[in-house]
N, C-alpha and C positions, 0 to 999 in steps of 0.2 A: 504494499500500499504506500509506504514512504517513497519508494521508487517512482510510482505513478505520480504522487503529488509533486516530487522534485522535477519530473519530466514536464508536467504541465506548467510549473513555475518558470522553467527554462523556456518553454515555448512562448509563454506571455512575455517574458523579458526580451526575447529575440524579436517578437513582433512589434514591441514598443520601440525598440532601437531602430528597426527598419522604418517604422512610421516617422520617426523623428528625423532620420536621414532623408527620407523622401520629402518631408515638408521644408527641410533646409536646403534642398537641392536648388542652386542658383538658376539652372536652365528652366526648371519647372516654375519657379517664382516669377521670373521675368516673362514667361509665356503667359501665366495666368493674369498678368496685369491687363491683358487685352480682353479677358473673359468677364462678361457681366454676371455677377452673382445676385440673383433676385432678392436674397435676404439682406443685402447690404445696400441696396439702392431703392429709389422710388422712380416711378414712371411719369413723365410729363410730355405734353406736346411740345415739339421744338418751336419756339417763337423767336422771330426776328425782333429788332428794335422797332421796326415799323408796326409789326403785330402788336407789340406790347403798348405802344403809343395809342393805337386805335381801340384796344380792348380796356385800357385803363380809365378809371373814373377820375383818378388824380395822379399827378407825377410831381413829387417834391424832393427837395434837399433839406435835410435837417439833422438834428442831434437827439439820440436817445436820452430821455431824463430818467426813466424808471421802467422796470418790468416786474410783473407779478402774474401768477398763475390763477385761473379760475376754471370752474367746471361749466361747460356748455353741453347740456344733456348729460350724456355719459362719457364725454371726452374732455380731457384737460387741454386747455389752450393757454398760451402766455400772451398777455397784453403788454405791449410796449407803447409807452407815451413818448411821442416824438415832438420836439420843439422845432417848428418849421422855420427855416431861414429864407427859402425861395420856393415859390409855386410855379411850375411850368404848365401845369394843367389842373383844373378843378377850382373849387372855392378857396378863397384866402382864409386861412386859419392859423392861429398862432401856435396851436398844438393839435395833434391828431392821435387817435388810438389805432394801432396795428395789431391784429390777432395773428399769432403764429402757431402752427400745429405743435402739440406737445406741451409738457410742463411738469411741475412737481407740486404735489400737495403734502406739505410737511406738517400740517395741523392734525393729522390722523395719528392714532396710536402706532400704526405701522405706515410710514410715508409711502406715498404712491407716486410713481413717475411714469410718464408716457413720452416715448420718443419715436420719431419717424426718420428713417434714413434720408439724408439730403434735404431735410426741411430747412427753410430759412431760419436764421438765428439773428437776433439783435441784442446787444448787451449795452447796459448803461454807459453813457459818455461816448459811445460809438457814433461816428458821423456817417450818414447813409444817403444814398440816392435811391428813391423808391418809386416803382410803378405799382399803383394800387387799385384795387377793385373794391366797391362797396360790399360790406358783409352785413347781411340782414340779421345775423344771429347776435351781433354785437352792436348795441346801440351807439350810433355815431362812429362806428369803427370800419376799418378796412382790412383786407387780406392782401398779401403780395400776389401780384399778377404772375401767372405761369409758375406757381409753386415757388421754387427758389430763384427762377430766372429773373424776377423783377426786383431783386435786392442786391445792391452794390455797396460795398464798403468804401469809404473815402479816407485817403491818407496822403501825406506829402512825400514826394520822392526826395533824392539827394539834393536836388536843386531847389527844393522848396515849392515845387509845382504840385497842385492837387491832382491826384489820380484816383481812379475808381477800379476796384478789383472785385471779381466774382468767382466763387469756387462751386462748380457744378460736377465735380468728380464723383459724387455719390447720387447722381441723377442720370437716368436713362432717357434720352430724348427721342421721341417718336416723330419722324418726318416722312417726307414722300419717299425717301430711299431706305426706309426701315429704321431700326434702332441704332443709336450711336451713344457712346458714353460722353458725358459732358466734360469739359476741360476748365482749367483756370485761366482767366483772362484779365488783362490789365490795360487800361487806356487812360489818356488825360480826361479829367473831368470836363474840361472845355469842349473836347471832341464829342463826348456823349451828349452833352447839352445841345450842341449844334445839330446833331443828328435828330434829336428830339424836336427841336424848333423847325427844322426843315420839314419833318413829317407833319407837324401841326399845320404848317403853312399850306400843305397840299389839300387839307380838308376843306 
């Protein structure tokens, strides 16, 4: 009996070692970067800047003042309060509320958290460029147009120029040519604003 147990333990140990070697195989790792894992991403329709301009109820530049999570039906959402410094489309407001998928309810005996791969995130003091759609479930609130596609972070480059960046690596974008994995992009803020203004002038 002891020999059988020792034999089983050896087989388990060998299988664990083989699995670890397989997982750390550089060739396999680099190849899998091109594979879309459904459990790690969210699916969204591929939208151009023109699409987002046309579909958005508001387009603003601002700074996040605060975030907190609330329950909407049986789902947690995070509400971000944005101090608006510039409105490119929509009503002029000094502050707006943006609803983001997921959140944390820490007031329970056992805290509850909900997360969605690739969902847009906004943190306090972050400067953002937002394409927004009116959200009927949140009074006076908006959601990000195109899931995470309509949220850009604003920062300054080495020369002090404001640039916008967007990370869509955890989003699968569905377009005319099928699915593609999103990428990380960066462009000058002035260039994105000009694209939006040109599209608004066409309407």
